[in-house]
Structure formats: structure tokens, C-alpha cells
Kinemage of the C-alpha trace (Angstrom):
@kinemage 1
@onewidth
@group {chain A} dominant
@subgroup {mainchain}
@vectorlist {calphas} color= white
{ca met a 1} P -25.410 1.781 14.327
{ca lys a 2} L -21.946 2.566 12.794
{ca pro a 3} L -18.893 0.398 13.620
{ca ala a 4} L -16.830 2.033 16.111
{ca ile a 5} L -14.019 2.574 13.538
{ca val a 6} L -16.138 4.318 11.047
{ca asp a 7} L -17.656 6.505 13.782
{ca leu a 8} L -14.324 7.299 15.041
{ca ala a 9} L -13.116 8.142 11.597
{ca glu a 10} L -15.824 10.547 11.343
{ca arg a 11} L -15.166 12.307 14.566
{ca ile a 12} L -11.416 12.832 13.438
{ca gln a 13} L -12.785 14.456 10.176
{ca thr a 14} L -14.883 16.557 12.423
{ca asp a 15} L -11.999 17.415 14.439
{ca ile a 16} L -9.720 18.329 11.533
{ca gln a 17} L -12.327 20.745 10.181
{ca ala a 18} L -12.928 22.369 13.457
{ca arg a 19} L -9.233 22.989 14.206
{ca lys a 20} L -8.956 24.182 10.650
{ca leu a 21} L -6.053 22.046 9.938
{ca lys a 22} L -4.480 22.355 6.369
{ca pro a 23} L -2.834 20.055 3.952
{ca gly a 24} L 0.593 19.048 5.361
{ca asp a 25} L -0.168 19.812 8.926
{ca pro a 26} L 0.505 17.263 11.298
{ca tyr a 27} L -2.454 15.163 13.268
{ca phe a 28} L -2.311 13.302 16.577
{ca thr a 29} L -0.313 9.921 16.775
{ca thr a 30} L -2.177 6.865 17.332
{ca ser a 31} L -1.847 7.026 21.093
{ca glu a 32} L -2.773 10.882 21.053
{ca thr a 33} L -5.879 10.102 19.126
{ca ala a 34} L -6.781 7.004 21.404
{ca arg a 35} L -6.378 9.610 24.438
{ca ser a 36} L -8.100 12.444 23.001
{ca phe a 37} L -11.123 10.380 21.740
{ca gln a 38} L -11.053 8.062 24.579
{ca val a 39} L -10.793 4.760 22.667
{ca ser a 40} L -8.345 1.853 22.565
{ca gly a 41} L -5.041 2.263 20.742
{ca thr a 42} L -6.409 -0.414 18.110
{ca thr a 43} L -9.405 1.355 17.331
{ca ala a 44} L -7.699 4.698 17.000
{ca asn a 45} L -5.178 2.932 14.701
{ca arg a 46} L -7.639 1.722 12.444
{ca ala a 47} L -9.448 4.771 12.171
{ca leu a 48} L -6.465 6.483 11.091
{ca gln a 49} L -5.815 3.497 8.553
{ca leu a 50} L -9.340 4.266 7.298
{ca leu a 51} L -8.632 8.038 6.660
{ca thr a 52} L -5.284 7.261 5.207
{ca gln a 53} L -7.401 4.796 2.625
{ca arg a 54} L -9.746 7.565 2.099
{ca arg a 55} L -6.776 10.188 1.410
{ca val a 56} L -7.830 12.382 4.222
{ca leu a 57} L -4.618 11.502 5.866
{ca val a 58} L -1.001 10.559 5.088
{ca arg a 59} L 0.872 8.394 7.426
{ca lys a 60} L 4.685 8.411 7.026
{ca gln a 61} L 6.896 5.898 8.921
{ca arg a 62} L 8.852 7.521 11.817
{ca ala a 63} L 7.544 11.038 10.761
{ca gly a 64} L 3.785 10.952 11.763
{ca thr a 65} L 0.527 11.387 10.463
{ca phe a 66} L -0.440 14.311 8.298
{ca ile a 67} L -3.290 15.997 6.646
{ca ala a 68} L -3.365 14.866 3.074
{ca glu a 69} L -3.465 17.188 -0.112
{ca pro a 70} L -6.940 16.971 -1.614
{ca gly a 71} L -7.075 14.556 -4.577
{ca lys a 72} L -3.367 13.893 -4.261
{ca lys a 73} L -2.302 10.054 -4.241
{ca gln a 74} L 0.228 8.921 -2.134
{ca ser a 75} L 3.489 8.120 -3.752
{ca tyr a 76} L 5.385 5.023 -2.884
{ca gly a 77} L 8.423 6.119 -4.820
{ca leu a 78} L 8.302 2.947 -6.785
{ca lys a 79} L 9.216 3.279 -10.396
{ca cys a 80} L 8.876 -0.183 -11.611
{ca val a 81} L 6.897 -3.174 -10.495
{ca his a 82} L 7.982 -7.015 -11.577
{ca leu a 83} L 4.844 -9.028 -11.598
{ca val a 84} L 6.303 -12.840 -11.774
{ca val a 85} L 3.403 -15.218 -13.002
{ca his a 86} L 3.602 -18.949 -13.187
{ca gln a 87} L 2.089 -20.347 -16.541
{ca lys a 88} L -0.024 -22.552 -14.335
{ca phe a 89} L -1.579 -19.806 -12.392
{ca leu a 90} L -2.070 -17.742 -15.794
{ca glu a 91} L -3.882 -20.718 -17.389
{ca arg a 92} L -6.053 -21.444 -14.306
{ca glu a 93} L -6.837 -17.897 -13.092
{ca gly a 94} L -6.024 -15.409 -15.978
{ca leu a 95} L -4.067 -12.411 -15.352
{ca leu a 96} L -6.648 -10.177 -13.970
{ca ala a 97} L -8.606 -12.703 -12.054
{ca asp a 98} L -7.634 -11.605 -8.612
{ca gly a 99} L -7.587 -7.915 -9.341
{ca ile a 100} L -3.876 -7.486 -8.377
{ca val a 101} L -2.772 -5.743 -11.390
{ca ile a 102} L -5.775 -3.327 -11.280
{ca gly a 103} L -5.116 -2.557 -7.610
{ca ile a 104} L -1.330 -1.792 -8.392
{ca gln a 105} L -2.236 0.641 -11.168
{ca arg a 106} L -4.830 2.320 -9.073
{ca glu a 107} L -2.730 2.795 -6.128
{ca met a 108} L 0.574 3.436 -7.978
{ca pro a 109} L -0.318 4.895 -11.373
{ca asp a 110} L 3.066 6.382 -12.321
{ca ala a 111} L 4.846 2.910 -11.655
{ca glu a 112} L 5.641 0.928 -14.826
{ca leu a 113} L 4.449 -2.849 -14.867
{ca gln a 114} L 6.732 -5.469 -16.043
{ca phe a 115} L 4.997 -8.865 -16.683
{ca asn a 116} L 7.501 -11.720 -16.153
{ca phe a 117} L 6.040 -15.242 -16.839
{ca cys a 118} L 7.507 -18.332 -15.587
{ca leu a 119} L 7.285 -20.853 -18.499
{ca thr a 120} L 9.775 -23.625 -18.828
{ca arg a 121} L 12.978 -22.464 -16.840
{ca glu a 122} L 13.832 -23.572 -13.381
{ca glu a 123} L 11.601 -21.365 -11.083
{ca glu a 124} L 13.581 -20.676 -8.154
{ca val a 125} L 16.478 -19.430 -10.813
{ca tyr a 126} L 13.836 -17.429 -12.624
{ca val a 127} L 12.796 -15.566 -9.896
{ca gln a 128} L 16.127 -14.840 -8.385
{ca glu a 129} L 17.019 -13.193 -11.812
{ca ile a 130} L 14.068 -10.911 -11.406
{ca val a 131} L 14.851 -10.180 -7.819
{ca asn a 132} L 18.589 -9.165 -8.955
{ca arg a 133} L 17.365 -7.208 -11.764
{ca ala a 134} L 15.103 -5.319 -9.493
{ca leu a 135} L 17.592 -4.735 -7.039
{ca lys a 136} L 20.288 -3.420 -9.331
{ca ser a 137} L 17.923 -1.238 -10.949
{ca val a 138} L 18.567 2.588 -11.029
{ca ser a 139} L 14.960 3.486 -10.117
{ca arg a 140} L 13.297 2.031 -7.329
{ca ser a 141} L 11.812 -1.382 -8.222
{ca phe a 142} L 9.491 -4.033 -6.568
{ca ala a 143} L 9.202 -7.714 -7.251
{ca leu a 144} L 5.763 -9.271 -6.665
{ca gln a 145} L 5.732 -12.890 -7.047
{ca arg a 146} L 2.659 -14.713 -8.287
{ca ala a 147} L 4.373 -18.242 -8.663
{ca pro a 148} L 4.414 -21.062 -6.006
{ca val a 149} L 8.079 -20.935 -5.524
{ca arg a 150} L 9.251 -22.464 -2.319
{ca arg a 151} L 12.315 -20.293 -1.388
{ca thr a 152} L 11.820 -16.958 0.188
{ca tyr a 153} L 13.841 -13.995 -1.031
{ca arg a 154} L 14.904 -11.006 1.327
{ca phe a 155} L 15.174 -7.761 0.176
């Protein structure tokens, strides 16, 4: 027996094909999907998320859910990802240990990865400099902290 989410995702794909929806066409909202397939909102949302991960659908905040272009990766609009890594983490785990770099490259192949290593400087000051550089950048940037810094920065 299939999990309810997988079963619903397959039913949604069948619905898309039966209605002959094309890339860019809108699809049901989460609540419309739940009502149409007589499932809970949580199940509908998770099935739509699964189909988004499989690149069948594209979900855009405040715009809706749409049929995805075949073979087209979703664009996050980011030009640069600043990856801040603490020296101790690097020594203990290695750069590729948790797959974060590979995952970023897979999901955002057009984004430039900039590695920033916390070595001897005051960690909070160093991370704040990286965040400030990302915020001032002409291109859209994102800073991912892989260092145990106590202070939280809001973007």
C-alpha cells in the first residue's frame, strides 16, 4: 500500500494529464486540491510539495501553483551563495560531509558559491562582514552559516 501523499501525487498527475494542462497553466490551490480529492489540507499540501520536488509543479508565493516546464529547474534568482564554514567544522567534518554544497549546486546550478572560512578572527564580526557584503551586493546573494556563532542575523 502506498503512502497517502504518494497516492495523491499520482492522482494529481493523472488529473493534470486528463485536463491536458500545459506548462505555465495554473493548478488548484492547496484547499481546492483537498476539496477536489477529498483529503486533508495537510495531505494536499504535502502532495503538492512532492510534485514540486519532482518538478511537475512550480509553486510561487502569493501567485499560486503552476504546471512546470519539462526539464526546467526552478530559478531562485540567487546569483551568489556565501558559505561560511568554521575551521573546526572543516577539520572535524570536511567540506562535503553533509552534502550541503552538492545540494546547493544541484538546486541552484547558476549560482556562484563563495567559501568563507572562519579562521582566527572574531567569529561574530567575520560573519557580520559576510552578511553585509551579501546585502550590499548588486546581484541577489544569500549567506549560509556553517559556523557555531551565537548571534542571529536577520535579512
